[in-house]
C-alpha beads as a LAMMPS data file, in Angstrom:
LAMMPS data file: protein, C-alpha beads

96 atoms
95 bonds

1 atom types
1 bond types

-500.0 500.0 xlo xhi
-500.0 500.0 ylo yhi
-500.0 500.0 zlo zhi

Masses

1 110.0

Atoms # bond

1 1 1 -124.843 -445.387 380.122
2 1 1 -122.618 -447.745 380.340
3 1 1 -123.487 -450.280 377.286
4 1 1 -122.254 -452.579 380.270
5 1 1 -124.761 -451.169 382.719
6 1 1 -127.182 -451.579 379.995
7 1 1 -127.415 -455.433 379.716
8 1 1 -126.650 -456.007 382.525
9 1 1 -129.852 -454.576 384.050
10 1 1 -132.107 -455.476 381.238
11 1 1 -133.148 -452.182 380.490
12 1 1 -132.440 -449.838 377.714
13 1 1 -130.910 -445.793 378.833
14 1 1 -134.854 -443.516 377.317
15 1 1 -135.060 -439.620 376.691
16 1 1 -138.153 -438.330 377.074
17 1 1 -140.403 -434.637 377.138
18 1 1 -143.004 -432.696 377.918
19 1 1 -144.050 -429.475 377.012
20 1 1 -147.357 -428.491 375.481
21 1 1 -148.365 -428.767 371.471
22 1 1 -150.374 -426.200 371.456
23 1 1 -149.051 -423.172 371.793
24 1 1 -146.297 -421.721 369.691
25 1 1 -142.892 -422.606 368.151
26 1 1 -139.961 -421.157 370.334
27 1 1 -143.326 -420.241 372.900
28 1 1 -143.297 -422.377 374.604
29 1 1 -141.764 -424.519 378.094
30 1 1 -140.614 -428.495 377.932
31 1 1 -138.908 -430.525 380.597
32 1 1 -136.487 -432.764 379.497
33 1 1 -136.365 -436.313 381.679
34 1 1 -133.485 -438.762 381.233
35 1 1 -134.778 -442.603 382.642
36 1 1 -134.299 -446.463 382.210
37 1 1 -137.249 -448.025 380.025
38 1 1 -138.447 -451.537 380.971
39 1 1 -140.898 -454.049 379.874
40 1 1 -142.715 -454.189 382.940
41 1 1 -145.731 -456.198 380.619
42 1 1 -147.417 -458.136 383.454
43 1 1 -147.175 -454.902 386.069
44 1 1 -148.607 -452.173 383.166
45 1 1 -150.818 -455.092 382.158
46 1 1 -152.635 -454.926 385.137
47 1 1 -152.619 -451.507 385.953
48 1 1 -154.466 -450.653 382.691
49 1 1 -156.608 -453.505 383.049
50 1 1 -157.927 -452.012 386.089
51 1 1 -158.664 -447.736 384.597
52 1 1 -159.747 -448.969 381.623
53 1 1 -162.271 -451.416 383.060
54 1 1 -162.750 -448.951 385.752
55 1 1 -164.273 -446.653 383.132
56 1 1 -166.785 -449.222 381.638
57 1 1 -163.929 -450.402 379.324
58 1 1 -162.449 -454.035 378.828
59 1 1 -159.907 -455.634 380.317
60 1 1 -156.139 -456.008 378.049
61 1 1 -154.571 -459.375 378.221
62 1 1 -150.542 -459.923 376.544
63 1 1 -152.018 -460.384 373.119
64 1 1 -152.832 -456.712 372.906
65 1 1 -149.953 -455.045 372.877
66 1 1 -147.279 -457.702 372.142
67 1 1 -147.059 -459.813 369.015
68 1 1 -149.155 -458.133 365.020
69 1 1 -150.764 -455.890 368.007
70 1 1 -150.151 -452.113 367.025
71 1 1 -150.297 -450.903 370.401
72 1 1 -146.536 -451.938 373.099
73 1 1 -145.907 -451.524 377.052
74 1 1 -143.696 -449.912 377.963
75 1 1 -142.193 -447.997 382.076
76 1 1 -139.629 -444.883 382.223
77 1 1 -138.426 -444.763 385.527
78 1 1 -137.142 -441.184 385.264
79 1 1 -133.663 -440.777 386.336
80 1 1 -133.109 -436.773 386.087
81 1 1 -134.869 -433.765 384.919
82 1 1 -133.628 -430.651 382.561
83 1 1 -134.783 -427.925 381.723
84 1 1 -133.572 -425.178 378.773
85 1 1 -131.157 -422.528 379.752
86 1 1 -131.489 -418.385 377.865
87 1 1 -128.742 -420.639 375.305
88 1 1 -130.246 -423.432 375.395
89 1 1 -127.871 -425.501 377.353
90 1 1 -129.201 -427.826 379.543
91 1 1 -129.991 -427.118 383.634
92 1 1 -130.503 -429.949 385.763
93 1 1 -133.887 -429.483 388.441
94 1 1 -133.395 -430.970 391.703
95 1 1 -137.486 -432.535 392.808
96 1 1 -137.169 -432.930 396.465

Bonds

1 1 1 2
2 1 2 3
3 1 3 4
4 1 4 5
5 1 5 6
6 1 6 7
7 1 7 8
8 1 8 9
9 1 9 10
10 1 10 11
11 1 11 12
12 1 12 13
13 1 13 14
14 1 14 15
15 1 15 16
16 1 16 17
17 1 17 18
18 1 18 19
19 1 19 20
20 1 20 21
21 1 21 22
22 1 22 23
23 1 23 24
24 1 24 25
25 1 25 26
26 1 26 27
27 1 27 28
28 1 28 29
29 1 29 30
30 1 30 31
31 1 31 32
32 1 32 33
33 1 33 34
34 1 34 35
35 1 35 36
36 1 36 37
37 1 37 38
38 1 38 39
39 1 39 40
40 1 40 41
41 1 41 42
42 1 42 43
43 1 43 44
44 1 44 45
45 1 45 46
46 1 46 47
47 1 47 48
48 1 48 49
49 1 49 50
50 1 50 51
51 1 51 52
52 1 52 53
53 1 53 54
54 1 54 55
55 1 55 56
56 1 56 57
57 1 57 58
58 1 58 59
59 1 59 60
60 1 60 61
61 1 61 62
62 1 62 63
63 1 63 64
64 1 64 65
65 1 65 66
66 1 66 67
67 1 67 68
68 1 68 69
69 1 69 70
70 1 70 71
71 1 71 72
72 1 72 73
73 1 73 74
74 1 74 75
75 1 75 76
76 1 76 77
77 1 77 78
78 1 78 79
79 1 79 80
80 1 80 81
81 1 81 82
82 1 82 83
83 1 83 84
84 1 84 85
85 1 85 86
86 1 86 87
87 1 87 88
88 1 88 89
89 1 89 90
90 1 90 91
91 1 91 92
92 1 92 93
93 1 93 94
94 1 94 95
95 1 95 96
């Protein structure tokens, strides 16, 4: 993503991977994603608070994810999905 579009959108490009860490190294598979990450704090806190309270734990507030707090809350919306081919080349995965 071009830097200018990141600055205009207020979001940063991000990447992520989902894999099974319980299998021996070199024998697993993973899904890799390109994404746009954003700071959707209010909506995220509301979602996490509802789930936390439904399980009998306390609610969350902005103070739980800002300032000196150890945790941060971000949202990433996947914009591309890949798996690795035989020679570690990226193979696009089309969803839907």
